[in-house]
C-alpha positions in Angstrom: 3.2 4.1 14.6 6.3 5.6 16.3 8.4 2.5 15.8 7.5 2.5 12.1 8.6 6.1 11.8 11.8 5.5 13.6 12.6 2.4 11.4 12.0 4.5 8.3 14.3 7.2 9.6 17.1 4.9 10.5 16.9 2.9 7.3 16.8 6.2 5.4 20.0 7.3 7.1 21.7 4.1 6.3 20.6 3.9 2.7 21.3 7.6 2.2 24.8 7.3 3.7 25.6 4.3 1.4 24.3 6.4 -1.5 26.6 9.2 -0.5 29.5 6.8 -0.5 28.8 5.8 -4.1 29.0 9.4 -5.4 32.7 10.5 -5.6 33.9 13.8 -4.2 32.4 15.9 -1.3 28.7 15.9 -0.9 27.8 19.0 1.2 24.3 18.0 2.1 23.0 17.6 5.7 21.7 14.7 7.6 18.0 15.4 6.9 18.7 15.6 3.1 20.6 12.3 3.4 17.8 10.7 5.3 15.2 11.9 2.8 17.3 10.8 -0.1 17.7 7.3 1.5 13.9 7.0 2.1 13.2 8.2 -1.4 15.8 5.9 -2.9 14.3 2.9 -1.0 10.8 3.7 -2.3 12.1 4.4 -5.9 14.2 1.3 -5.8 11.1 -0.7 -4.7 9.0 0.7 -7.5 11.7 0.2 -10.2 12.2 -3.4 -8.9 8.5 -4.1 -9.1 8.3 -2.7 -12.6 11.3 -4.5 -13.9 11.4 -7.8 -12.0 7.9 -8.2 -10.6 9.2 -8.0 -7.0 10.4 -5.3 -4.7 13.9 -4.0 -5.3 16.7 -5.0 -3.0 19.4 -3.2 -1.1 21.6 -2.6 -4.2 18.8 -1.0 -6.2 17.8 1.1 -3.2 21.4 2.4 -2.7 21.7 3.2 -6.4 18.5 5.1 -6.4 19.5 7.0 -3.3 22.9 7.8 -4.9 21.0 9.2 -7.9 18.9 11.4 -5.5 22.0 12.5 -3.6 23.6 13.4 -6.9 20.5 15.4 -8.0 20.4 17.2 -4.7 24.1 18.0 -4.9 23.7 19.3 -8.5 20.7 21.5 -7.6 22.7 23.2 -4.8 25.9 23.7 -6.9 26.6 27.2 -8.0 26.0 27.9 -11.7 29.3 28.3 -13.7 
């Protein structure tokens, strides 16, 4: 159980960090938000991959979904102009 949780956290940090690299400009979100965006992006990428291709999504789809989540988190924290 603990190993499973640690592997999700580490993979979430890696996928979230790759997702942050895709979005241009500064992304002022913390490590926990990055990790949750990575985990969410992996899950969302898997679901989209299953829906579109009939198999789980790969790394590229997970990173793109994590980038979308990072962008949404960043937009929700931005001050209203």
